[in-house]
C-alpha positions in Angstrom: 4.6 32.9 24.0 5.6 32.2 20.3 3.1 30.4 18.1 3.8 26.8 17.4 4.0 25.7 13.8 1.3 23.3 12.6 3.1 20.2 11.4 0.2 19.3 9.2 0.4 22.6 7.4 3.9 21.7 6.1 2.8 18.3 5.0 -0.1 19.7 3.1 2.2 22.3 1.5 4.8 19.7 0.5 2.2 17.5 -1.1 0.9 20.4 -3.1 4.4 21.5 -4.1 5.7 18.1 -5.2 2.5 16.6 -6.6 2.1 13.0 -5.7 3.4 11.6 -2.4 6.3 9.3 -2.3 5.4 5.6 -2.3 6.6 4.2 1.0 6.4 0.5 0.2 7.3 0.4 -3.6 8.5 -3.3 -3.6 5.5 -4.5 -1.7 3.2 -2.5 -4.1 4.9 -4.0 -7.1 4.5 -7.6 -5.7 0.8 -7.0 -5.0 0.2 -5.5 -8.5 2.0 -8.5 -10.1 0.1 -11.0 -8.0 -3.2 -9.3 -8.9 -2.4 -9.3 -12.6 -1.3 -12.9 -12.6 -4.3 -14.2 -10.6 -6.8 -11.9 -12.2 -7.8 -10.6 -8.8 -9.1 -7.0 -8.7 -7.0 -4.7 -6.6 -9.9 -3.8 -4.3 -10.6 -7.5 -3.6 -7.0 -8.2 -2.7 -7.1 -5.4 -0.1 -10.4 -6.6 1.2 -9.2 -10.2 1.6 -5.8 -9.2 3.0 -6.7 -6.6 5.6 -10.4 -5.9 5.1 -9.6 -2.6 3.3 -10.7 -2.3 -0.3 -8.6 1.0 -0.6 -5.3 -0.6 0.4 -3.6 -0.4 -3.0 -4.8 3.1 -3.9 -3.7 4.3 -0.5 -0.3 2.6 -0.9 0.1 4.5 -4.1 -0.7 7.7 -2.3 2.1 7.1 0.3 0.3 5.2 3.0 2.7 3.8 5.6 1.7 0.5 7.0 2.1 -0.6 10.6 4.3 -3.6 11.2 1.4 -5.8 12.1 -0.6 -4.7 9.0 2.5 -5.3 6.8 2.8 -8.8 8.2 -0.8 -9.5 7.4 -0.5 -8.2 3.8 2.7 -10.2 3.3 1.2 -13.4 4.7 -1.8 -13.0 2.4 0.4 -12.2 -0.5 2.4 -15.4 0.1 -0.8 -17.4 -0.2 -1.6 -15.7 -3.5 1.9 -16.1 -4.9 2.3 -19.7 -3.8 0.0 -21.3 -6.4 1.6 -19.1 -9.1 5.1 -20.4 -8.3 3.9 -24.0 -8.1 2.3 -23.7 -11.6 5.5 -22.4 -13.1 
């Protein structure tokens, strides 16, 4: 019986070969960073308040892919952070 290839081995090799992983949610990450900057909220606090994960933003930068339910929670929290900024403009 032929040996099966380990799918994780190819992922590890590609991350080594190409350096940083591709950002999966670049527009969302840009919105979060802008909201954090505008409101003065530390990135870890945003992640903690949005989905109870202080490593949300660093992991998004590393290529983390969000589930639909998690994405909805982040976007809902982001809307509450962005709303006061838009009202003040």
